[in-house]
PDB file of N, CA, C and O in Angstrom:
ATOM      1  N   UNK A   1      24.294  25.557  59.231  1.00  0.00           N
ATOM      2  CA  UNK A   1      23.956  24.853  60.135  1.00  0.00           C
ATOM      3  C   UNK A   1      23.847  23.039  60.030  1.00  0.00           C
ATOM      4  O   UNK A   1      23.827  22.397  58.980  1.00  0.00           O
ATOM      5  N   UNK A   2      23.789  22.509  61.357  1.00  0.00           N
ATOM      6  CA  UNK A   2      23.873  20.808  61.464  1.00  0.00           C
ATOM      7  C   UNK A   2      21.932  20.770  62.127  1.00  0.00           C
ATOM      8  O   UNK A   2      21.170  21.582  62.651  1.00  0.00           O
ATOM      9  N   UNK A   3      21.889  19.782  61.827  1.00  0.00           N
ATOM     10  CA  UNK A   3      20.265  19.435  62.187  1.00  0.00           C
ATOM     11  C   UNK A   3      19.783  20.128  63.639  1.00  0.00           C
ATOM     12  O   UNK A   3      18.697  20.666  63.853  1.00  0.00           O
ATOM     13  N   UNK A   4      20.381  20.038  64.141  1.00  0.00           N
ATOM     14  CA  UNK A   4      19.891  19.915  65.596  1.00  0.00           C
ATOM     15  C   UNK A   4      19.518  21.168  65.507  1.00  0.00           C
ATOM     16  O   UNK A   4      18.408  21.443  65.964  1.00  0.00           O
ATOM     17  N   UNK A   5      20.571  22.550  64.730  1.00  0.00           N
ATOM     18  CA  UNK A   5      20.355  23.691  65.331  1.00  0.00           C
ATOM     19  C   UNK A   5      18.562  24.396  64.225  1.00  0.00           C
ATOM     20  O   UNK A   5      17.718  25.279  64.379  1.00  0.00           O
ATOM     21  N   UNK A   6      18.819  23.461  63.361  1.00  0.00           N
ATOM     22  CA  UNK A   6      17.534  24.089  61.493  1.00  0.00           C
ATOM     23  C   UNK A   6      16.736  22.927  62.926  1.00  0.00           C
ATOM     24  O   UNK A   6      16.162  22.027  62.312  1.00  0.00           O
ATOM     25  N   UNK A   7      16.576  22.735  64.250  1.00  0.00           N
ATOM     26  CA  UNK A   7      15.344  21.832  64.810  1.00  0.00           C
ATOM     27  C   UNK A   7      14.827  23.166  65.510  1.00  0.00           C
ATOM     28  O   UNK A   7      13.789  23.828  65.466  1.00  0.00           O
ATOM     29  N   UNK A   8      16.117  23.248  66.215  1.00  0.00           N
ATOM     30  CA  UNK A   8      15.714  24.550  67.261  1.00  0.00           C
ATOM     31  C   UNK A   8      15.684  26.201  66.193  1.00  0.00           C
ATOM     32  O   UNK A   8      15.563  27.341  66.640  1.00  0.00           O
ATOM     33  N   UNK A   9      15.789  25.918  65.194  1.00  0.00           N
ATOM     34  CA  UNK A   9      15.535  27.406  65.042  1.00  0.00           C
ATOM     35  C   UNK A   9      14.459  27.294  64.257  1.00  0.00           C
ATOM     36  O   UNK A   9      14.316  28.369  63.675  1.00  0.00           O
ATOM     37  N   UNK A  10      13.439  26.350  63.881  1.00  0.00           N
ATOM     38  CA  UNK A  10      12.383  26.307  63.330  1.00  0.00           C
ATOM     39  C   UNK A  10      10.939  26.027  64.472  1.00  0.00           C
ATOM     40  O   UNK A  10       9.727  26.027  64.260  1.00  0.00           O
ATOM     41  N   UNK A  11      11.952  25.754  66.005  1.00  0.00           N
ATOM     42  CA  UNK A  11      10.829  25.384  67.158  1.00  0.00           C
ATOM     43  C   UNK A  11      10.374  27.023  67.747  1.00  0.00           C
ATOM     44  O   UNK A  11       9.254  27.497  67.938  1.00  0.00           O
ATOM     45  N   UNK A  12      12.510  27.962  68.035  1.00  0.00           N
ATOM     46  CA  UNK A  12      12.013  28.838  68.270  1.00  0.00           C
ATOM     47  C   UNK A  12      11.380  29.905  67.038  1.00  0.00           C
ATOM     48  O   UNK A  12      10.418  30.510  67.511  1.00  0.00           O
ATOM     49  N   UNK A  13      11.551  30.154  66.134  1.00  0.00           N
ATOM     50  CA  UNK A  13      10.936  31.227  65.113  1.00  0.00           C
ATOM     51  C   UNK A  13       9.046  31.031  65.315  1.00  0.00           C
ATOM     52  O   UNK A  13       8.191  31.911  65.218  1.00  0.00           O
ATOM     53  N   UNK A  14       8.863  29.508  65.626  1.00  0.00           N
ATOM     54  CA  UNK A  14       7.765  29.633  65.374  1.00  0.00           C
ATOM     55  C   UNK A  14       6.806  30.621  66.326  1.00  0.00           C
ATOM     56  O   UNK A  14       5.662  31.066  66.231  1.00  0.00           O
ATOM     57  N   UNK A  15       8.136  30.743  67.508  1.00  0.00           N
ATOM     58  CA  UNK A  15       7.039  31.090  69.144  1.00  0.00           C
ATOM     59  C   UNK A  15       7.383  32.336  69.004  1.00  0.00           C
ATOM     60  O   UNK A  15       6.751  32.950  69.863  1.00  0.00           O
ATOM     61  N   UNK A  16       8.019  33.045  68.415  1.00  0.00           N
ATOM     62  CA  UNK A  16       8.654  34.051  68.313  1.00  0.00           C
ATOM     63  C   UNK A  16       7.449  35.250  68.328  1.00  0.00           C
ATOM     64  O   UNK A  16       6.554  34.612  67.773  1.00  0.00           O
ATOM     65  N   UNK A  17       7.046  36.165  68.523  1.00  0.00           N
ATOM     66  CA  UNK A  17       6.114  37.630  67.857  1.00  0.00           C
ATOM     67  C   UNK A  17       7.237  37.563  66.851  1.00  0.00           C
ATOM     68  O   UNK A  17       8.456  37.408  66.775  1.00  0.00           O
ATOM     69  N   UNK A  18       5.901  37.815  65.949  1.00  0.00           N
ATOM     70  CA  UNK A  18       5.771  38.568  64.516  1.00  0.00           C
ATOM     71  C   UNK A  18       6.544  39.509  63.948  1.00  0.00           C
ATOM     72  O   UNK A  18       7.101  39.626  62.857  1.00  0.00           O
ATOM     73  N   UNK A  19       6.451  40.195  64.988  1.00  0.00           N
ATOM     74  CA  UNK A  19       7.546  42.459  64.603  1.00  0.00           C
ATOM     75  C   UNK A  19       8.829  41.587  65.066  1.00  0.00           C
ATOM     76  O   UNK A  19       9.791  41.871  64.353  1.00  0.00           O
ATOM     77  N   UNK A  20       9.225  40.329  66.328  1.00  0.00           N
ATOM     78  CA  UNK A  20      10.559  40.166  66.582  1.00  0.00           C
ATOM     79  C   UNK A  20      11.801  39.019  66.010  1.00  0.00           C
ATOM     80  O   UNK A  20      12.903  38.536  66.270  1.00  0.00           O
ATOM     81  N   UNK A  21      11.071  39.022  65.382  1.00  0.00           N
ATOM     82  CA  UNK A  21      11.214  37.778  63.824  1.00  0.00           C
ATOM     83  C   UNK A  21      12.735  37.876  63.288  1.00  0.00           C
ATOM     84  O   UNK A  21      13.443  36.888  63.096  1.00  0.00           O
ATOM     85  N   UNK A  22      13.149  39.270  63.067  1.00  0.00           N
ATOM     86  CA  UNK A  22      14.243  39.619  62.979  1.00  0.00           C
ATOM     87  C   UNK A  22      15.508  39.394  63.517  1.00  0.00           C
ATOM     88  O   UNK A  22      16.492  39.107  62.835  1.00  0.00           O
ATOM     89  N   UNK A  23      15.497  39.545  64.961  1.00  0.00           N
ATOM     90  CA  UNK A  23      16.009  40.057  65.483  1.00  0.00           C
ATOM     91  C   UNK A  23      15.656  38.307  66.570  1.00  0.00           C
ATOM     92  O   UNK A  23      16.182  38.171  67.675  1.00  0.00           O
ATOM     93  N   UNK A  24      14.895  37.401  66.069  1.00  0.00           N
ATOM     94  CA  UNK A  24      15.209  36.320  66.951  1.00  0.00           C
ATOM     95  C   UNK A  24      15.782  35.659  65.885  1.00  0.00           C
ATOM     96  O   UNK A  24      15.613  34.440  65.854  1.00  0.00           O
ATOM     97  N   UNK A  25      16.349  36.121  65.101  1.00  0.00           N
ATOM     98  CA  UNK A  25      17.096  35.104  63.274  1.00  0.00           C
ATOM     99  C   UNK A  25      18.442  35.654  63.570  1.00  0.00           C
ATOM    100  O   UNK A  25      19.320  34.884  63.179  1.00  0.00           O
ATOM    101  N   UNK A  26      18.959  36.881  64.209  1.00  0.00           N
ATOM    102  CA  UNK A  26      20.393  37.443  64.512  1.00  0.00           C
ATOM    103  C   UNK A  26      20.110  36.550  65.799  1.00  0.00           C
ATOM    104  O   UNK A  26      20.615  35.483  65.450  1.00  0.00           O
ATOM    105  N   UNK A  27      19.797  36.426  66.587  1.00  0.00           N
ATOM    106  CA  UNK A  27      20.159  36.074  68.028  1.00  0.00           C
ATOM    107  C   UNK A  27      20.338  34.271  68.128  1.00  0.00           C
ATOM    108  O   UNK A  27      20.580  33.556  69.100  1.00  0.00           O
ATOM    109  N   UNK A  28      20.195  34.069  67.253  1.00  0.00           N
ATOM    110  CA  UNK A  28      19.751  32.362  66.477  1.00  0.00           C
ATOM    111  C   UNK A  28      21.667  32.325  66.397  1.00  0.00           C
ATOM    112  O   UNK A  28      22.603  31.888  67.066  1.00  0.00           O
ATOM    113  N   UNK A  29      21.443  33.052  65.183  1.00  0.00           N
ATOM    114  CA  UNK A  29      22.086  32.833  64.200  1.00  0.00           C
ATOM    115  C   UNK A  29      23.849  33.256  65.233  1.00  0.00           C
ATOM    116  O   UNK A  29      24.612  32.464  65.785  1.00  0.00           O
ATOM    117  N   UNK A  30      23.898  34.148  65.167  1.00  0.00           N
ATOM    118  CA  UNK A  30      24.721  34.298  66.785  1.00  0.00           C
ATOM    119  C   UNK A  30      25.215  32.819  67.914  1.00  0.00           C
ATOM    120  O   UNK A  30      26.259  32.262  68.252  1.00  0.00           O
ATOM    121  N   UNK A  31      24.245  32.729  68.086  1.00  0.00           N
ATOM    122  CA  UNK A  31      24.491  31.468  68.539  1.00  0.00           C
ATOM    123  C   UNK A  31      24.707  30.478  68.333  1.00  0.00           C
ATOM    124  O   UNK A  31      24.898  29.555  69.124  1.00  0.00           O
ATOM    125  N   UNK A  32      24.721  30.489  66.599  1.00  0.00           N
ATOM    126  CA  UNK A  32      25.191  28.969  66.009  1.00  0.00           C
ATOM    127  C   UNK A  32      26.662  29.309  65.559  1.00  0.00           C
ATOM    128  O   UNK A  32      27.580  28.530  65.302  1.00  0.00           O
ATOM    129  N   UNK A  33      26.633  30.730  65.536  1.00  0.00           N
ATOM    130  CA  UNK A  33      28.308  30.727  65.268  1.00  0.00           C
ATOM    131  C   UNK A  33      29.066  30.954  66.459  1.00  0.00           C
ATOM    132  O   UNK A  33      30.280  31.158  66.450  1.00  0.00           O
ATOM    133  N   UNK A  34      28.256  30.914  67.624  1.00  0.00           N
ATOM    134  CA  UNK A  34      29.500  31.263  69.001  1.00  0.00           C
ATOM    135  C   UNK A  34      29.424  29.503  69.102  1.00  0.00           C
ATOM    136  O   UNK A  34      30.568  29.195  69.435  1.00  0.00           O
ATOM    137  N   UNK A  35      28.402  27.902  68.935  1.00  0.00           N
ATOM    138  CA  UNK A  35      28.308  27.778  69.090  1.00  0.00           C
ATOM    139  C   UNK A  35      29.399  26.185  67.884  1.00  0.00           C
ATOM    140  O   UNK A  35      29.675  25.002  68.083  1.00  0.00           O
ATOM    141  N   UNK A  36      29.697  27.433  66.468  1.00  0.00           N
ATOM    142  CA  UNK A  36      30.322  26.858  65.252  1.00  0.00           C
ATOM    143  C   UNK A  36      31.648  26.756  66.402  1.00  0.00           C
ATOM    144  O   UNK A  36      32.295  25.713  66.486  1.00  0.00           O
ATOM    145  N   UNK A  37      31.910  27.769  67.127  1.00  0.00           N
ATOM    146  CA  UNK A  37      33.737  28.367  67.115  1.00  0.00           C
ATOM    147  C   UNK A  37      34.303  27.961  69.106  1.00  0.00           C
ATOM    148  O   UNK A  37      35.305  28.353  69.705  1.00  0.00           O
ATOM    149  N   UNK A  38      33.338  27.211  69.511  1.00  0.00           N
ATOM    150  CA  UNK A  38      33.336  26.792  71.157  1.00  0.00           C
ATOM    151  C   UNK A  38      33.219  28.264  71.594  1.00  0.00           C
ATOM    152  O   UNK A  38      34.045  28.461  72.485  1.00  0.00           O
ATOM    153  N   UNK A  39      32.743  29.010  71.403  1.00  0.00           N
ATOM    154  CA  UNK A  39      32.365  29.062  72.948  1.00  0.00           C
ATOM    155  C   UNK A  39      31.179  30.424  72.992  1.00  0.00           C
ATOM    156  O   UNK A  39      30.984  31.633  73.119  1.00  0.00           O
ATOM    157  N   UNK A  40      30.439  28.620  72.695  1.00  0.00           N
ATOM    158  CA  UNK A  40      29.046  28.827  73.169  1.00  0.00           C
ATOM    159  C   UNK A  40      28.857  28.350  74.796  1.00  0.00           C
ATOM    160  O   UNK A  40      28.347  27.230  74.759  1.00  0.00           O
ATOM    161  N   UNK A  41      29.046  28.717  76.027  1.00  0.00           N
ATOM    162  CA  UNK A  41      29.140  28.259  77.465  1.00  0.00           C
ATOM    163  C   UNK A  41      28.152  28.743  78.277  1.00  0.00           C
ATOM    164  O   UNK A  41      27.420  29.646  77.872  1.00  0.00           O
ATOM    165  N   UNK A  42      28.026  28.254  79.401  1.00  0.00           N
ATOM    166  CA  UNK A  42      26.723  28.491  80.144  1.00  0.00           C
ATOM    167  C   UNK A  42      27.187  30.198  80.834  1.00  0.00           C
ATOM    168  O   UNK A  42      26.464  31.108  81.240  1.00  0.00           O
ATOM    169  N   UNK A  43      28.345  30.112  80.753  1.00  0.00           N
ATOM    170  CA  UNK A  43      27.901  31.858  81.454  1.00  0.00           C
ATOM    171  C   UNK A  43      27.366  32.938  80.261  1.00  0.00           C
ATOM    172  O   UNK A  43      26.873  34.037  80.511  1.00  0.00           O
ATOM    173  N   UNK A  44      27.597  32.315  78.767  1.00  0.00           N
ATOM    174  CA  UNK A  44      26.962  33.148  77.692  1.00  0.00           C
ATOM    175  C   UNK A  44      25.298  32.194  77.564  1.00  0.00           C
ATOM    176  O   UNK A  44      24.511  32.558  76.691  1.00  0.00           O
ATOM    177  N   UNK A  45      24.992  31.242  78.314  1.00  0.00           N
ATOM    178  CA  UNK A  45      23.331  30.873  77.791  1.00  0.00           C
ATOM    179  C   UNK A  45      22.686  32.294  78.877  1.00  0.00           C
ATOM    180  O   UNK A  45      22.156  33.364  78.579  1.00  0.00           O
ATOM    181  N   UNK A  46      23.148  31.480  80.581  1.00  0.00           N
ATOM    182  CA  UNK A  46      22.953  32.621  81.400  1.00  0.00           C
ATOM    183  C   UNK A  46      22.784  34.360  80.664  1.00  0.00           C
ATOM    184  O   UNK A  46      21.659  34.827  80.488  1.00  0.00           O
ATOM    185  N   UNK A  47      23.657  34.910  80.413  1.00  0.00           N
ATOM    186  CA  UNK A  47      23.466  35.925  79.731  1.00  0.00           C
ATOM    187  C   UNK A  47      22.181  36.156  78.565  1.00  0.00           C
ATOM    188  O   UNK A  47      21.359  37.059  78.415  1.00  0.00           O
ATOM    189  N   UNK A  48      22.343  35.382  78.127  1.00  0.00           N
ATOM    190  CA  UNK A  48      21.512  35.634  76.386  1.00  0.00           C
ATOM    191  C   UNK A  48      20.442  35.076  76.614  1.00  0.00           C
ATOM    192  O   UNK A  48      19.521  35.393  75.861  1.00  0.00           O
ATOM    193  N   UNK A  49      20.097  33.887  77.886  1.00  0.00           N
ATOM    194  CA  UNK A  49      17.923  33.709  77.762  1.00  0.00           C
ATOM    195  C   UNK A  49      17.388  35.160  78.111  1.00  0.00           C
ATOM    196  O   UNK A  49      16.481  35.445  77.329  1.00  0.00           O
ATOM    197  N   UNK A  50      17.682  36.337  79.169  1.00  0.00           N
ATOM    198  CA  UNK A  50      16.267  36.587  78.787  1.00  0.00           C
ATOM    199  C   UNK A  50      16.189  37.722  77.578  1.00  0.00           C
ATOM    200  O   UNK A  50      15.278  38.550  77.590  1.00  0.00           O
ATOM    201  N   UNK A  51      17.011  37.714  76.724  1.00  0.00           N
ATOM    202  CA  UNK A  51      16.723  38.427  75.792  1.00  0.00           C
ATOM    203  C   UNK A  51      15.982  36.958  74.434  1.00  0.00           C
ATOM    204  O   UNK A  51      15.291  37.673  73.710  1.00  0.00           O
ATOM    205  N   UNK A  52      15.921  36.320  74.187  1.00  0.00           N
ATOM    206  CA  UNK A  52      15.317  34.985  73.875  1.00  0.00           C
ATOM    207  C   UNK A  52      13.996  35.358  74.554  1.00  0.00           C
ATOM    208  O   UNK A  52      13.153  35.961  73.891  1.00  0.00           O
ATOM    209  N   UNK A  53      13.739  35.012  75.939  1.00  0.00           N
ATOM    210  CA  UNK A  53      12.378  35.097  76.299  1.00  0.00           C
ATOM    211  C   UNK A  53      11.683  36.325  75.869  1.00  0.00           C
ATOM    212  O   UNK A  53      10.739  35.960  75.169  1.00  0.00           O
ATOM    213  N   UNK A  54      11.709  37.588  75.959  1.00  0.00           N
ATOM    214  CA  UNK A  54      11.363  38.762  75.308  1.00  0.00           C
ATOM    215  C   UNK A  54      10.628  38.685  73.937  1.00  0.00           C
ATOM    216  O   UNK A  54       9.560  39.288  73.837  1.00  0.00           O
ATOM    217  N   UNK A  55      11.126  37.974  72.849  1.00  0.00           N
ATOM    218  CA  UNK A  55      11.047  37.585  72.121  1.00  0.00           C
ATOM    219  C   UNK A  55      10.144  36.392  71.453  1.00  0.00           C
ATOM    220  O   UNK A  55       9.903  36.167  70.267  1.00  0.00           O
ATOM    221  N   UNK A  56       9.804  35.827  72.435  1.00  0.00           N
ATOM    222  CA  UNK A  56       8.611  34.762  72.631  1.00  0.00           C
ATOM    223  C   UNK A  56       7.102  35.539  72.785  1.00  0.00           C
ATOM    224  O   UNK A  56       6.752  36.330  73.661  1.00  0.00           O
ATOM    225  N   UNK A  57       6.387  35.060  71.691  1.00  0.00           N
ATOM    226  CA  UNK A  57       4.617  34.680  72.508  1.00  0.00           C
ATOM    227  C   UNK A  57       4.905  34.759  74.125  1.00  0.00           C
ATOM    228  O   UNK A  57       6.021  34.516  74.583  1.00  0.00           O
ATOM    229  N   UNK A  58       3.917  35.079  74.840  1.00  0.00           N
ATOM    230  CA  UNK A  58       3.847  34.689  75.767  1.00  0.00           C
ATOM    231  C   UNK A  58       2.929  33.192  76.315  1.00  0.00           C
ATOM    232  O   UNK A  58       2.881  32.368  77.229  1.00  0.00           O
ATOM    233  N   UNK A  59       2.246  33.594  74.921  1.00  0.00           N
ATOM    234  CA  UNK A  59       1.342  31.199  75.370  1.00  0.00           C
ATOM    235  C   UNK A  59       2.759  30.319  75.325  1.00  0.00           C
ATOM    236  O   UNK A  59       3.008  29.395  76.099  1.00  0.00           O
ATOM    237  N   UNK A  60       3.607  30.778  74.294  1.00  0.00           N
ATOM    238  CA  UNK A  60       4.883  30.242  74.077  1.00  0.00           C
ATOM    239  C   UNK A  60       6.003  29.718  75.312  1.00  0.00           C
ATOM    240  O   UNK A  60       6.489  28.616  75.567  1.00  0.00           O
ATOM    241  N   UNK A  61       6.159  31.180  75.976  1.00  0.00           N
ATOM    242  CA  UNK A  61       7.039  30.990  76.982  1.00  0.00           C
ATOM    243  C   UNK A  61       7.372  29.480  77.942  1.00  0.00           C
ATOM    244  O   UNK A  61       8.344  28.790  78.249  1.00  0.00           O
ATOM    245  N   UNK A  62       6.220  29.503  78.112  1.00  0.00           N
ATOM    246  CA  UNK A  62       6.898  27.818  79.089  1.00  0.00           C
ATOM    247  C   UNK A  62       7.904  27.394  78.656  1.00  0.00           C
ATOM    248  O   UNK A  62       9.058  27.212  79.044  1.00  0.00           O
ATOM    249  N   UNK A  63       6.964  27.164  77.242  1.00  0.00           N
ATOM    250  CA  UNK A  63       7.213  25.530  76.819  1.00  0.00           C
ATOM    251  C   UNK A  63       9.255  25.898  75.901  1.00  0.00           C
ATOM    252  O   UNK A  63      10.312  25.398  75.516  1.00  0.00           O
ATOM    253  N   UNK A  64       8.788  26.611  76.006  1.00  0.00           N
ATOM    254  CA  UNK A  64      10.458  27.331  75.148  1.00  0.00           C
ATOM    255  C   UNK A  64      11.558  27.612  76.805  1.00  0.00           C
ATOM    256  O   UNK A  64      12.769  27.407  76.888  1.00  0.00           O
ATOM    257  N   UNK A  65      10.951  27.944  77.537  1.00  0.00           N
ATOM    258  CA  UNK A  65      11.476  27.526  78.919  1.00  0.00           C
ATOM    259  C   UNK A  65      11.970  26.256  79.023  1.00  0.00           C
ATOM    260  O   UNK A  65      13.172  26.027  79.159  1.00  0.00           O
ATOM    261  N   UNK A  66      10.985  25.276  78.958  1.00  0.00           N
ATOM    262  CA  UNK A  66      11.185  24.035  78.914  1.00  0.00           C
ATOM    263  C   UNK A  66      12.410  24.034  78.493  1.00  0.00           C
ATOM    264  O   UNK A  66      13.336  24.107  79.302  1.00  0.00           O
ATOM    265  N   UNK A  67      12.678  23.930  76.793  1.00  0.00           N
ATOM    266  CA  UNK A  67      13.536  23.474  75.829  1.00  0.00           C
ATOM    267  C   UNK A  67      14.703  24.154  76.098  1.00  0.00           C
ATOM    268  O   UNK A  67      15.857  23.827  75.822  1.00  0.00           O
ATOM    269  N   UNK A  68      14.240  25.244  76.729  1.00  0.00           N
ATOM    270  CA  UNK A  68      15.789  26.171  76.759  1.00  0.00           C
ATOM    271  C   UNK A  68      16.749  25.125  78.522  1.00  0.00           C
ATOM    272  O   UNK A  68      17.894  24.694  78.387  1.00  0.00           O
ATOM    273  N   UNK A  69      16.161  24.992  79.563  1.00  0.00           N
ATOM    274  CA  UNK A  69      16.685  24.107  80.424  1.00  0.00           C
ATOM    275  C   UNK A  69      16.840  22.614  80.213  1.00  0.00           C
ATOM    276  O   UNK A  69      17.266  21.976  81.176  1.00  0.00           O
ATOM    277  N   UNK A  70      16.513  21.866  78.924  1.00  0.00           N
ATOM    278  CA  UNK A  70      16.655  20.882  78.605  1.00  0.00           C
ATOM    279  C   UNK A  70      18.448  21.132  77.516  1.00  0.00           C
ATOM    280  O   UNK A  70      19.297  20.243  77.590  1.00  0.00           O
ATOM    281  N   UNK A  71      18.658  22.181  76.791  1.00  0.00           N
ATOM    282  CA  UNK A  71      19.785  22.528  76.422  1.00  0.00           C
ATOM    283  C   UNK A  71      20.837  22.638  77.335  1.00  0.00           C
ATOM    284  O   UNK A  71      21.986  22.263  77.104  1.00  0.00           O
ATOM    285  N   UNK A  72      20.446  23.154  78.375  1.00  0.00           N
ATOM    286  CA  UNK A  72      21.152  23.920  79.813  1.00  0.00           C
ATOM    287  C   UNK A  72      21.905  22.248  80.283  1.00  0.00           C
ATOM    288  O   UNK A  72      22.917  21.565  80.125  1.00  0.00           O
ATOM    289  N   UNK A  73      21.494  22.251  80.485  1.00  0.00           N
ATOM    290  CA  UNK A  73      21.205  20.315  80.874  1.00  0.00           C
ATOM    291  C   UNK A  73      22.330  20.354  80.384  1.00  0.00           C
ATOM    292  O   UNK A  73      23.100  20.647  81.299  1.00  0.00           O
ATOM    293  N   UNK A  74      23.312  20.118  78.689  1.00  0.00           N
ATOM    294  CA  UNK A  74      23.607  19.122  77.725  1.00  0.00           C
ATOM    295  C   UNK A  74      25.163  20.500  77.214  1.00  0.00           C
ATOM    296  O   UNK A  74      26.070  20.403  76.387  1.00  0.00           O
ATOM    297  N   UNK A  75      24.814  21.531  78.114  1.00  0.00           N
ATOM    298  CA  UNK A  75      25.955  21.804  78.079  1.00  0.00           C
ATOM    299  C   UNK A  75      27.648  21.629  78.929  1.00  0.00           C
ATOM    300  O   UNK A  75      28.644  22.162  78.439  1.00  0.00           O
TER     301      UNK A  75
END
């Protein structure tokens, strides 16, 4: 995991519902593996985003959506 991934990992995990942290870690690890393999693209991003949003605490959803929009703009 590179520094940027570590920062996102920490940001995201802090905002995930406690009972969903294991699922969140699995999604993050899959995403990081796809980045390393070069298969993390806009299509995958669009497909996976609803799963990420389901895991987030309601009060953190807008903040996470903003972070994801920023990331998407760099794909």
